[in-house]
C-alpha positions, 0 to 999 in steps of 0.5 A: 415392674409395671402394674396391671393397670398401667399395662392396660392403659398402655394397651388402650392407648395403641392406635391402629393407623397408617400415617407414615412415621418419618421421624423415628418415633410414633405419636400416640395420644399426642405424645412423642414416644421412642420406638423402643417404648413402642416395641415394649407396648407391642410385647405387652399387647402380644402377651395379654391380647389372648388367653395363654399365649405363647411368648417366644424367648427371643422375638425380633423387633418388628415394624408397626402396623402403622407404617405398612404399605397401603392395601387395595381398597375394598370392592365397590358396592356398586360394581360386580367384583371377582369372587374373593378366595375363601378366607383361610384359617390362621395357622398358629406358629411359635411366633403368633398367638393362637386365635382359635379355629375358623369355622368358615362362617363368612363363606357359609353366610355369603351364599345366603345373602344377596346384594343391596340396591344402589341407594342402600349400597351408597348408605353402607359404603363405610370406610374409615380410611375416607373419614374426614377426621382421623382417617385410618389406613385402608383395610380389607378382609385379606389383611386378617387371619380369621380365628374363632367365632366370638358371637352372633348378632342380629345382622352378622357375626363377630370373630377373633382376628389377628392382623397379618402385618406385624406386630399382629394386633388382636381384634374382634371383627364384627361383620354386618350384612348389608342386605339384612341391614337394608331389609330392616331399614337400619342403615341410619342406625348402623351409620349412627352406631359407627359415628358415635363409637369411633370417637369414644375414648374411655377405658370402660367403653369398647374401642372401635379402631376402624371399619371397612366394607365390601359388596355384601358386608360392613366390618367393624374393627373392635377392641378384643374383650378377652373375658367375654360377656358379663351376661354369661358370667351372671348366668354362670354365677346366678348373681354377683357379690357386693364387691363385684357388683359395686366394682362394675357399677363404679366403672359403669357410672364413670363411663356414663359420665363420660358418654353424657359429657359427649352428649351421647345417651346409650339407651340400651344398657343391659348385661348382654351389651357389657363385656369384660376386658383382659383384666376383668374391667367392664366395657360398654359395647353395642351402641346400636340404640345410642344417640348423639343428642345435644338437645338432650330430648328424644322421643324414640322408644327403644331398648329392652323392656325390662330396662325401659324407664316409665317415661319410655313405657308411656311413650313420652320424651326422654333424656339422658336420665334414661341411662340412670334408670338403667343403671339402677336396674343393672345394679339390682340385676347384678345383686339379685340375678334378675331385673326388678320389674320382670313379670313372667305373665307378659309384656303388659304386666311388666309395663304395669310394674314399671309404671307403678314402680313396684319391686321388692328386695331379697333379704341379702341385698344390703341397705347401702345397695338398696339406697342407691337402687332406690335413688336411681329408680325414681319415677320422676327423671329429674329426681334420679341421682346424678352420676357425680353423686352416684360416684360418691355413694357410700356403697361404691366408695366403701368397696372401692376403698377396700379394693384399692386397699387390698390391691385386688385386680379382679373383684370376686 
């Protein structure tokens, strides 16, 4: 029987594409695999893509979404289009996974949004089927059954969806409204977020499978993180145990090591931007403030105040070490329940504490965890513990070995 980890790796390897399969095999990550193996992966995905799915005793074999016929292109952002029919909620059957009840959010929001100018329309005419590298098939909203809402962000909503074509992939569909993006002058930020995330491949980084647009909206097709936000878990429990905290920080450090190797600085690490996969594994999401910086020096002040390093507070140039500082803040918040420099007196008081490096530990925080946090929260960016050394830190190694020794899947 396949282990949970091997199942997860197989699911993560799935590509949602449209390149025709003419050889009887499907290519995944550069390796030839027989169609029967692909069918097995599809069954695994259907089994694990949503909570408590109904799995029929006899499921007929199905063609991959990669070989479906081409759909019509999304409406042009510059030409008026006939009004689309309302999105119909998914009707669960015995051969589909229940994705929840659709609340009509797209139609309700559509009435309140306007159309962007021609210049903004050109900026936000985003379609992965026309991408210069690794283009996908053409997608539109009518290709999906819409399920329950997963969240609401600054520019739109996120829904759990299922592709109508077999094998019915489960995804999170993030909708961004062009008018709100344009009004906030964030066109370049959205384009940068997409450009960065579409090229990332790591088990602890949320996967983007594709993107498309219509006259009013941009849609991002994202990996479905079945266990939701870490922030909600932290609010529920107050704080995490050493075991659970170290597991998340171990995964975070590995993912950041990967991002930095690609010259990507996240710049907005916090519990709200971290999700949990189907097996409780951490997933870095929301690359809205991320930057691809081969020169490794930036000046833009961004992110969340409690997580800002002193160089950003002082509006000085920064580099990838801002993510090391944020990793130290995150470790502290996981173990304590709130960030170390939080000050209820206001922004100025919090900034003063950050610049002075003033914080203290509750008695329950172990000496090993304190050591890691101290080595990450260094005022001098060059003195912060490098990620390869973070991975070797005794606090992470100890709990990693205990988890591997016990064969535990999810940290408690």
